[in-house]
C-alpha positions as CSV (number, residue, x, y, z in Angstrom):
1,M,-47.8,-13.3,27.8
2,R,-44.4,-11.4,28.0
3,R,-42.4,-14.4,27.2
4,R,-44.5,-14.8,24.0
5,S,-44.1,-11.0,23.3
6,K,-40.3,-11.4,23.7
7,S,-40.1,-14.6,21.3
8,T,-42.2,-12.7,18.9
9,V,-39.8,-10.1,18.8
10,Y,-36.9,-12.4,18.4
11,L,-38.6,-14.3,15.9
12,I,-39.4,-11.2,13.8
13,A,-35.8,-9.8,14.3
14,L,-34.5,-13.3,12.8
15,I,-36.6,-13.3,10.0
16,T,-35.5,-9.3,9.1
17,V,-32.2,-10.3,9.4
18,L,-32.5,-13.5,7.0
19,A,-34.4,-11.3,4.6
20,G,-32.2,-8.7,4.4
21,E,-29.1,-11.4,3.7
22,A,-31.3,-13.0,1.2
23,L,-31.6,-9.7,-0.6
24,I,-28.2,-8.6,-0.5
25,R,-27.1,-11.8,-1.9
26,A,-29.6,-11.5,-4.7
27,V,-28.4,-8.1,-6.0
28,D,-24.9,-8.4,-4.7
29,D,-23.5,-8.0,-8.4
30,R,-25.4,-4.8,-8.8
31,L,-23.7,-3.3,-5.4
32,V,-21.0,-1.0,-4.8
33,E,-17.7,-2.9,-3.5
34,P,-17.2,-1.9,0.0
35,L,-14.0,-0.2,0.7
36,D,-12.5,-2.3,3.3
37,W,-9.0,-1.0,3.3
38,Y,-7.9,2.7,3.7
39,D,-7.1,3.4,0.0
40,A,-8.9,1.9,-3.0
41,T,-5.5,1.0,-4.9
42,V,-4.3,-0.5,-1.8
43,Q,-7.5,-3.0,-1.8
44,V,-6.9,-3.7,-5.4
45,R,-3.2,-4.6,-4.3
46,V,-4.8,-7.2,-1.8
47,E,-7.0,-8.6,-4.2
48,R,-3.9,-9.2,-6.6
49,L,-2.0,-11.0,-3.7
50,D,-5.1,-13.0,-3.1
51,Q,-5.3,-13.9,-6.5
52,L,-1.6,-14.9,-6.7
53,R,-1.9,-17.1,-3.5
54,D,-5.0,-18.7,-5.2
55,D,-2.8,-19.6,-8.4
56,D,0.1,-20.8,-6.2
57,V,2.4,-18.0,-7.1
58,S,4.6,-16.6,-4.3
59,P,6.5,-13.3,-5.3
60,Q,10.1,-13.8,-4.2
61,V,10.6,-10.1,-4.0
62,V,8.1,-7.5,-2.7
63,F,8.6,-3.8,-3.0
64,V,7.4,-1.6,-0.3
65,G,7.1,2.2,0.4
66,S,4.8,5.1,-0.3
67,S,3.7,6.0,-3.9
68,S,7.2,7.1,-4.9
69,V,7.6,3.4,-4.7
70,A,4.0,2.2,-5.9
71,N,4.9,4.1,-9.2
72,G,8.5,3.9,-9.4
73,L,9.4,0.1,-9.1
74,D,8.0,-2.2,-11.8
75,P,7.9,-6.0,-11.1
76,T,8.0,-7.0,-14.7
77,T,11.2,-5.1,-15.4
78,F,12.8,-6.3,-12.4
79,A,12.1,-10.0,-13.4
80,K,13.5,-9.2,-16.8
81,F,16.7,-7.8,-15.5
82,D,17.2,-9.7,-12.1
83,R,19.9,-12.4,-12.5
84,C,17.6,-14.8,-10.7
85,G,14.3,-13.9,-12.7
86,R,12.7,-13.6,-9.6
87,V,9.0,-12.8,-9.4
88,A,8.3,-9.5,-7.8
89,F,5.2,-7.8,-6.8
90,D,4.5,-3.7,-6.2
91,A,2.9,-3.6,-2.7
92,G,3.4,0.4,-2.7
93,A,0.8,2.1,-0.2
94,T,-0.6,5.5,-0.7
95,G,0.7,8.2,1.6
96,A,2.5,5.6,3.8
97,T,5.4,6.2,6.1
98,P,7.3,3.4,8.0
99,T,5.0,3.5,10.9
100,L,2.4,2.4,8.6
101,L,4.4,0.1,6.5
102,E,5.3,-1.9,9.7
103,R,1.6,-3.1,9.9
104,W,1.2,-3.2,6.2
105,I,3.9,-5.7,5.8
106,V,2.2,-8.1,8.1
107,D,-1.7,-7.5,7.7
108,G,-1.4,-7.2,3.4
109,I,1.7,-8.9,2.6
110,F,2.5,-12.0,5.1
111,D,-1.0,-12.7,5.6
112,R,-1.1,-13.6,2.0
113,V,2.5,-14.6,0.5
114,D,5.9,-15.6,1.9
115,P,8.5,-13.8,0.1
116,A,12.2,-14.0,0.5
117,T,13.2,-10.5,0.2
118,I,11.5,-6.9,1.1
119,V,12.7,-4.0,-0.8
120,L,11.7,-1.0,1.2
121,G,12.0,2.3,-0.9
122,L,12.6,5.7,0.9
123,T,12.7,9.5,0.2
124,T,12.9,12.3,2.8
125,R,9.3,12.7,2.6
126,D,8.6,9.4,4.2
127,V,10.3,10.1,7.4
128,A,9.3,13.8,7.6
129,D,7.7,15.4,10.5
130,G,4.3,15.7,9.7
131,A,4.1,13.5,6.7
132,G,1.7,10.5,6.3
133,G,-0.7,11.4,9.2
134,R,-4.0,10.8,7.1
135,A,-3.0,7.6,5.6
136,W,-2.1,6.3,9.1
137,R,-5.3,7.7,10.4
138,G,-7.1,5.9,7.7
139,Y,-5.5,2.9,8.1
140,Q,-6.3,2.9,12.0
141,T,-9.9,3.2,11.2
142,A,-10.3,1.0,8.1
143,P,-12.6,-2.0,8.7
144,A,-9.8,-4.5,7.4
145,T,-7.2,-3.2,9.9
146,K,-9.0,-1.4,12.8
147,P,-7.3,-2.7,15.8
148,G,-9.5,-4.3,18.8
149,A,-11.8,-7.3,19.5
150,M,-14.8,-5.8,18.4
151,A,-13.3,-5.1,14.9
152,T,-12.1,-8.6,14.6
153,I,-15.3,-10.0,15.3
154,T,-16.7,-7.7,12.6
155,R,-14.1,-9.0,10.2
156,G,-15.0,-12.5,10.6
157,A,-18.6,-11.9,10.5
158,A,-18.3,-10.0,7.2
159,R,-16.4,-12.9,5.5
160,R,-19.6,-15.0,6.4
161,S,-22.2,-12.5,5.9
162,E,-23.0,-10.3,3.0
163,L,-25.2,-8.2,4.9
164,V,-22.5,-7.5,7.2
165,H,-20.0,-7.1,4.4
166,H,-22.3,-4.5,2.8
167,R,-23.3,-3.1,6.1
168,S,-22.7,0.6,5.0
169,L,-25.6,0.3,2.8
170,L,-27.7,0.3,5.8
171,R,-26.5,4.1,6.1
172,H,-27.2,4.9,2.3
173,P,-30.5,3.1,1.5
174,I,-31.1,4.9,-1.7
175,D,-27.9,3.2,-3.1
176,L,-29.6,-0.1,-2.0
177,W,-32.8,0.8,-3.8
178,D,-31.2,1.8,-6.9
179,A,-29.5,-1.8,-7.0
180,V,-32.5,-3.6,-6.3
181,S,-34.2,-1.6,-9.1
182,G,-31.5,-2.2,-11.3
183,R,-30.7,1.5,-11.8
184,N,-27.2,1.4,-10.3
185,P,-24.5,-0.7,-12.0
186,R,-21.9,-2.3,-10.2
187,L,-18.9,-0.2,-9.2
188,R,-16.0,-2.4,-8.7
189,M,-13.1,-1.1,-6.6
190,E,-10.9,-1.5,-9.5
191,D,-13.1,1.4,-11.0
192,R,-12.2,3.5,-8.1
193,A,-8.4,2.8,-8.4
194,H,-5.6,3.0,-10.5
195,T,-5.5,0.2,-13.3
196,L,-3.0,-2.5,-11.8
197,D,-1.2,-5.3,-13.5
198,R,-1.2,-8.9,-12.1
199,F,1.8,-8.0,-10.1
200,G,0.3,-4.6,-8.5
201,F,1.9,-2.1,-11.0
202,P,-0.1,0.8,-12.3
203,D,-0.7,2.0,-15.6
204,H,1.2,5.1,-16.2
205,D,0.7,8.2,-18.6
206,N,4.0,9.1,-19.9
207,D,2.0,12.2,-21.9
208,H,2.4,14.5,-19.0
209,D,3.9,17.9,-18.2
210,Y,6.4,18.0,-14.9
211,A,4.4,19.2,-11.9
212,G,7.3,20.1,-9.6
213,I,6.9,20.2,-6.0
214,D,3.1,21.0,-4.7
215,N,2.5,23.0,-1.5
216,V,1.6,19.8,0.6
217,L,5.0,18.4,-0.5
218,R,6.8,21.5,0.4
219,R,5.5,22.0,3.8
220,E,6.6,18.4,4.7
221,I,10.1,19.3,3.6
222,D,10.5,23.1,4.4
223,P,11.5,23.2,7.1
224,F,12.8,19.6,6.9
225,A,12.9,17.7,10.6
226,M,13.2,13.9,10.8
227,R,10.4,12.1,13.0
228,G,12.3,9.5,15.5
229,S,9.1,7.3,15.7
230,E,9.7,6.7,11.9
231,F,13.2,5.4,12.6
232,D,11.6,3.4,15.5
233,A,9.5,1.9,13.0
234,L,12.0,1.3,10.5
235,R,14.3,-0.7,13.3
236,R,10.9,-3.0,14.2
237,I,10.4,-3.8,10.7
238,A,14.4,-4.7,10.2
239,S,13.8,-7.0,13.4
240,V,10.4,-8.5,12.4
241,L,12.0,-9.5,9.1
242,D,15.1,-10.8,10.7
243,R,13.2,-12.9,12.9
244,R,11.0,-14.4,10.0
245,G,14.4,-15.2,7.9
246,V,13.3,-12.2,5.2
247,D,16.0,-10.3,3.6
248,L,15.5,-6.6,3.7
249,V,16.9,-4.4,1.0
250,I,16.6,-0.5,1.6
251,V,16.5,1.7,-1.5
252,L,16.8,5.5,-1.5
253,M,14.5,6.3,-4.2
254,P,15.0,8.7,-7.3
255,T,14.0,12.4,-6.9
256,S,14.2,15.2,-9.3
257,S,16.8,17.6,-9.6
258,D,14.8,20.5,-7.7
259,W,13.8,18.2,-4.7
260,A,17.0,18.4,-2.7
261,P,17.5,22.4,-3.0
262,S,13.8,22.7,-2.0
263,H,14.5,21.4,1.6
264,G,14.7,23.9,4.5
265,D,18.5,23.5,4.7
266,G,18.7,22.4,1.0
267,P,21.0,19.4,0.1
268,A,22.5,19.1,3.7
269,D,19.0,17.9,4.6
270,V,19.1,15.1,2.0
271,D,22.7,14.2,3.1
272,R,21.5,14.2,6.7
273,F,18.8,11.5,5.9
274,E,20.9,9.5,3.8
275,R,23.5,9.3,6.6
276,A,20.9,8.2,9.1
277,I,19.4,5.3,6.8
278,R,23.0,4.2,6.1
279,E,23.7,4.2,10.0
280,L,20.5,2.2,10.7
281,A,21.1,-0.1,8.1
282,A,24.8,-0.8,9.3
283,V,23.5,-1.5,12.7
284,H,20.9,-4.2,11.2
285,Q,23.5,-5.4,8.7
286,Q,21.0,-4.5,5.7
287,P,22.1,-3.4,2.5
288,V,21.3,-0.1,1.2
289,V,21.1,0.6,-2.6
290,D,21.3,4.2,-3.6
291,L,19.0,5.0,-6.6
292,S,18.6,8.6,-6.0
293,D,20.4,9.8,-9.1
294,A,19.0,6.9,-11.2
295,V,17.2,9.2,-13.2
296,A,18.8,12.3,-14.2
297,D,15.9,13.7,-16.8
298,R,13.5,15.7,-15.1
299,E,11.0,14.7,-17.9
300,Q,10.9,11.2,-16.6
301,F,9.3,12.5,-13.4
302,V,5.7,13.2,-12.9
303,D,6.4,15.4,-10.1
304,A,9.4,15.6,-7.7
305,I,9.2,12.2,-6.2
306,H,7.0,10.2,-8.8
307,L,8.5,8.8,-11.9
308,D,6.5,8.2,-15.3
309,L,6.8,5.1,-17.0
310,A,10.0,5.4,-18.3
311,G,11.7,6.6,-15.1
312,A,10.3,3.3,-13.4
313,K,11.7,1.2,-16.1
314,A,15.2,2.6,-15.8
315,T,15.2,2.8,-11.9
316,T,14.0,-0.7,-11.8
317,A,16.5,-2.2,-14.2
318,L,19.1,-0.4,-12.5
319,L,17.9,-1.8,-9.0
320,A,18.4,-5.2,-10.4
321,E,21.8,-4.8,-11.6
322,R,22.7,-3.5,-8.1
323,F,20.7,-6.0,-6.1
324,P,22.8,-7.1,-3.3
325,S,24.2,-10.5,-3.5
326,S,23.4,-11.2,0.0
327,A,19.8,-11.6,-1.2
328,T,20.5,-15.1,-2.4
329,C,18.4,-16.5,-5.4
330,P,15.6,-19.0,-4.6
């Protein structure tokens, strides 16, 4: 009798799971797309990389860095001015520091495309003590990148099961009911992120007022202390790329005229940062392209470290012009 009861429970559970899977598949085109990565814009960039791979297009150059790179280096402009006409991709990651980029380069980029060159853009903010903590915590807990055996098993199951893929709906049954009843139009990831072109570059609004330096940025640079772990991550990135035969080009990104004076010790802090980057690059025999003064007009900045479209195009054209000859054409 007990065996029969247990078998009945297993059968009911199986029927429930199958029914749930069928229901989710039936209304999938009306469900909110799950956020699997730590940031919606990063997730759309992953989708763009997947699309390029499916189209047999592999970028030869990939731009990585924080949002200063994501908004500041334009792949289309680079291809236009590059002597080789190389295909580039904007893989900037919101809030990233080198610690996060070390994982992102492998998880997000090398799992999908095989570039010949990684361009890593940096400002003082990217190595500042206290910067990037929120993004890194998000990366470590996001479904697509959470470490551990159980997380890996769950990712495998999510690729095969829509019920597992949309498992967050089990915690929000009202959203599921709205989808089933037709009251909930599909909210795609792109609806929650910046609009990105085929090569990952976002739409820009040139009609803006300069926002300066907000309190969050100011706290990260005043007082300014460089975090040793971020330089350790840069060294590991250089070593990984060297083993894979991928060129690394480090770029000192443009900042507005009021950025350096706002550091605790003013421009001396920026000089100290640039010396440290050049010393690290020299050890690994990596070229450094200095674009820190590429944009003199503060009106081409949205804030102290983010360029508008005109600034991004000017900066990228200069990058293509100064691109190291060691990064050979394919």
